[in-house]
C-alpha positions in Angstrom: 0.0 0.0 0.0 1.0 3.6 -0.4 3.1 5.5 2.1 0.6 7.7 3.9 3.2 10.3 4.7 2.6 12.6 1.7 4.2 16.0 2.5 1.7 17.8 0.3 -1.2 16.6 2.6 -2.1 17.5 6.1 -4.1 14.9 8.0 -6.1 15.5 11.1 -8.4 13.3 13.2 -11.4 15.0 14.9 -13.9 13.6 17.4 -17.6 13.5 16.8 -18.0 16.8 18.8 -16.0 18.7 16.2 -17.8 17.0 13.4 -21.0 18.4 14.9 -19.4 21.9 15.0 -18.6 21.6 11.3 -22.2 20.7 10.5 -23.4 23.7 12.5 -21.1 26.0 10.5 -22.8 25.2 7.2 -19.7 24.2 5.3 -20.0 20.4 5.5 -21.2 18.1 2.8 -21.3 14.3 2.4 -21.2 12.0 -0.6 -23.3 9.0 0.3 -23.2 5.8 -1.7 -26.7 4.4 -2.3 -25.2 0.9 -2.8 -24.2 1.0 0.9 -26.9 3.3 2.3 -30.0 2.4 0.3 -32.1 4.9 2.2 -30.3 7.9 0.7 -32.3 8.3 -2.5 -35.5 8.7 -0.5 -33.7 11.1 1.9 -32.5 13.2 -1.1 -36.1 13.3 -2.3 -37.4 14.4 1.1 -35.0 17.3 1.6 -35.1 18.5 -2.0 -32.6 19.4 -4.6 -31.4 22.5 -2.7 -29.9 20.1 -0.1 -29.2 16.8 -1.8 -28.6 15.7 -5.4 -27.3 12.7 -7.3 -23.8 13.0 -8.7 -25.2 11.4 -11.9 -27.0 13.5 -14.5 -29.3 12.9 -17.5 -30.3 9.4 -18.3 -27.8 7.9 -15.8 -29.5 9.8 -13.0 -32.9 8.4 -14.0 -31.7 4.8 -14.7 -29.3 4.4 -11.8 -30.9 6.4 -9.0 -30.9 3.4 -6.7 -27.1 2.9 -6.8 -25.9 6.4 -7.4 -23.6 8.5 -5.1 -25.6 11.4 -3.6 -24.2 14.8 -2.5 -25.9 16.2 0.5 -25.5 19.3 2.7 -24.8 18.2 6.2 -26.4 20.2 9.0 -26.9 18.8 12.5 -30.1 17.0 11.5 -28.4 15.4 8.4 -25.4 14.5 10.6 -27.7 12.6 13.0 -29.4 10.9 10.0 -25.9 9.7 8.9 -25.0 8.6 12.4 -28.1 6.3 12.4 -28.0 5.1 8.8 -24.4 5.1 7.7 -23.6 1.9 9.6 -21.7 0.0 7.0 -18.0 0.4 6.0 -17.8 2.2 2.7 -20.8 4.4 3.3 -19.3 7.6 1.8 -17.1 10.6 2.5 -17.3 14.1 4.0 -16.4 17.3 2.2 -15.6 20.7 3.8 -16.1 23.6 1.5 -17.6 27.1 1.3 -18.8 26.4 -2.3 -22.4 26.1 -3.2 -23.9 22.6 -3.7 -24.1 22.8 -7.5 -20.5 24.0 -7.7 -19.4 21.0 -5.6 -21.5 18.7 -7.7 -20.0 19.9 -10.9 -16.5 19.6 -9.5 -16.9 16.0 -8.2 -18.6 14.8 -11.4 -15.2 15.3 -13.2 -13.9 12.3 -11.2 -16.7 9.8 -11.7 -14.6 8.5 -14.6 -10.9 8.5 -15.0 -8.5 7.5 -17.7 -6.0 4.6 -17.3 -2.4 4.8 -18.4 -3.5 2.8 -21.5 -6.4 5.1 -22.3 -9.1 3.0 -20.9 -12.0 4.8 -19.2 -12.6 3.5 -15.6 -15.4 4.3 -13.2 -13.8 5.8 -10.1 -15.4 5.3 -6.7 -13.5 8.1 -5.0 -16.4 8.5 -2.6 -15.6 5.1 -1.1 -13.6 6.0 2.0 -11.4 3.0 1.5 -10.4 4.3 -1.9 -10.0 7.9 -0.7 -7.6 6.9 2.1 -5.1 5.3 -0.3 -5.7 7.6 -3.3 -5.0 11.0 -1.8 -1.5 10.1 -0.5 -0.4 8.8 -3.9 -1.3 12.1 -5.7 1.3 14.7 -6.7 0.9 18.3 -5.6 -0.6 19.3 -9.0 -3.0 16.3 -8.9 -4.1 17.3 -5.4 -4.8 20.9 -6.6 -7.0 19.5 -9.3 -8.8 17.0 -7.2 -9.4 19.4 -4.3 -10.5 22.4 -6.5 -13.1 24.3 -4.4 -12.9 21.6 -1.6 -11.0 22.7 1.5 -10.9 19.2 3.0 -12.0 15.6 2.3 -12.9 13.4 5.3 -13.8 9.8 6.1 -15.5 8.5 9.2 -16.1 5.1 10.6 -19.7 3.8 10.8 -21.5 5.6 13.5 -19.3 8.7 13.0 -17.5 8.3 16.4 -14.3 9.7 14.8 -13.4 11.3 11.5 -10.2 11.9 9.6 -9.8 14.9 7.3 -7.1 15.7 4.7 -6.2 19.2 3.6 -3.5 20.4 1.1 -0.4 21.4 3.1 -0.6 25.0 1.8 -2.8 27.9 2.8 -6.0 28.5 0.9 -4.7 31.4 -1.2 -1.7 29.4 -2.4 -4.0 26.5 -3.3 -6.2 28.7 -5.5 -3.2 30.0 -7.4 -1.2 26.8 -7.7 -1.0 25.0 -11.1 -3.4 22.1 -11.8 -3.1 19.3 -14.2 -5.1 19.3 -17.4 -7.9 16.8 -18.0 -8.7 15.9 -21.6 -11.5 15.3 -20.6 -10.6 12.8 -17.8 -8.3 12.8 -14.8 -5.5 10.6 -15.8 -4.2 7.8 -13.7 -0.4 7.4 -13.8 1.3 3.9 -14.0 2.6 4.3 -10.5 -0.9 5.0 -9.3 -2.3 2.1 -11.2 0.1 -0.2 -9.3 -1.3 1.1 -6.1 -4.8 0.5 -7.3 -3.9 -3.1 -8.1 -2.4 -3.5 -4.6 -5.5 -2.0 -3.1 -7.8 -4.2 -5.1 -5.8 -7.3 -4.1 -6.1 -6.3 -0.4 -9.8 -5.7 -0.6 -10.3 -9.0 -2.4 -8.2 -10.8 0.2 -10.2 -9.3 3.1 -13.5 -10.1 1.5 -12.4 -13.6 0.7 -11.5 -14.2 4.3 -15.0 -13.2 5.3 -16.4 -15.4 2.5 -14.5 -18.4 3.8 -15.6 -17.8 7.4 -19.3 -17.5 6.4 -19.6 -20.0 3.5 -17.1 -22.6 4.6 -17.5 -22.3 8.4 -17.4 -26.0 8.9 -14.0 -26.2 7.2 -12.4 -23.6 9.4 -14.1 -24.3 12.7 -11.6 -24.0 15.5 -9.0 -22.2 13.4 -7.6 -18.8 14.5 -8.1 -15.7 12.3 -4.4 -15.8 11.4 -4.5 -19.4 10.3 -7.7 -18.8 8.2 -6.0 -15.7 6.6 -2.9 -17.7 5.9 -4.9 -20.5 4.2 -6.8 -17.9 2.1 -3.6 -16.4 0.9 -2.2 -19.8 0.1 -5.3 -20.6 -1.9 -5.3 -17.3 -3.8 -1.6 -17.6 -4.6 -2.1 -21.2 -5.8 -5.0 -20.2 -8.0 -2.9 -17.5 -9.6 -0.1 -19.9 -10.2 -2.5 -21.7 -12.6 -2.9 -18.4 -14.5 -6.3 -17.6 -13.0 -7.2 -13.9 -13.1 -10.9 -13.5 -12.7 -12.1 -13.2 -9.1 -14.9 -15.8 -9.8 -12.3 -18.3 -11.0 -10.0 -17.7 -8.1 -12.9 -18.1 -5.6 -14.0 -21.4 -7.3 -10.5 -22.7 -7.0 -10.2 -21.6 -3.4 -13.6 -23.2 -2.6 -12.3 -26.5 -4.0 -9.2 -26.3 -1.8 -11.3 -25.9 1.3 -14.1 -28.3 0.3 -12.2 -31.1 -1.5 -8.5 -30.9 -0.6 -5.8 -28.3 -0.5 -4.0 -30.4 -3.1 -7.0 -31.3 -5.2 -5.2 -29.9 -8.3 -2.5 -32.7 -8.1 -5.0 -35.4 -9.1 -4.0 -36.3 -12.7 -7.3 -35.8 -14.4 -8.0 -32.5 -12.6 -4.5 -31.3 -13.3 -4.9 -32.1 -17.0 -8.2 -30.2 -17.2 -6.6 -27.2 -15.5 -3.5 -27.0 -17.7 -4.2 -28.6 -21.1 -5.9 -27.0 -24.1 -5.8 -23.8 -26.0 -8.5 -22.0 -24.0 -7.6 -19.4 -21.3 -7.0 -20.6 -17.7 -10.2 -18.9 -16.6 -12.2 -20.7 -19.2 -10.6 -24.0 -18.3 -11.6 -23.4 -14.7 -15.1 -22.6 -15.8 -15.3 -25.9 -17.7 -13.4 -27.9 -15.0 -16.4 -29.9 -13.8 -17.4 -30.8 -17.4 -13.9 -32.1 -18.1 -13.4 -34.2 -15.1 -15.1 -37.3 -13.6 -16.6 -38.2 -10.3 -13.7 -40.7 -9.9 -11.2 -37.8 -10.3 -12.8 -35.9 -7.4 -13.1 -39.0 -5.2 -9.4 -39.6 -5.7 -8.6 -35.9 -4.9 -10.6 -36.1 -1.7 -8.9 -39.3 -0.6 -5.5 -37.8 -1.2 -6.1 -34.8 1.2 -2.8 -33.5 2.3 -3.0 -31.0 5.2 0.6 -30.0 4.7 -0.2 -28.3 1.4 -1.7 -25.4 3.3 1.8 -24.6 4.4 3.4 -24.7 0.9 3.9 -21.5 -1.1 2.8 -21.5 -4.7 
């Protein structure tokens, strides 16, 4: 992950009492993800467009209103609503600014899509606090000037809003407004170095979610094991799946499930190993067709050859 000590950023933690003061001051907004907080579209409708709007516009606003990010002004009542309803990790972010709601909306919309180093257009969930926390520190000073724009500070808070963390540019406001910004044609461009950090972040999120998946969906296979042992086995399974060339998350999860349900060395059974490695199709497609290209006898043999020690081997 990125080094969080970016000299062009100033980070400050504040307790819930100070968050309340920011809300009372009238310069606090939140971007709330409807995917995580499904009540926010109705809340936006209730308070009206002067206080809450979707970051989407046009047909996207109409078609994807149930999953859109919503920008809302946060006064004490709205803050209390967030305290009650923003109970899941990844609910959204805070924004401190003196700008009007429509100006903030226009600015943030620039970053809903970004351009990869190869020219691909990506959707960018900057309003996910887990993304914000690793994205800001890997930005250059010019990129930060562009991303902040009229925003004085971006913030994230844990579910329940007991504590928040805010980032400001490490310059005074006047300097920020006069400093150079990068050009967007028309998208904010992700540098190769940033892409590597995105990949690391994606791998970390996938690993964490997979640990939870194993504990929930394969509870009988990990009963009595410590968190560290479960995590180690998940890492072993992911690494082993990738050693067979698997790239899609679905393929990796299927491979992992077989390691937990059948045997950690199921892939050594000759028939299964042939199905995983032979042929002109991609590794992910071979994984998708694995059950069609193997026999019940293959799987019986794999289960009978269970080798506990394989959990300790690196791929």
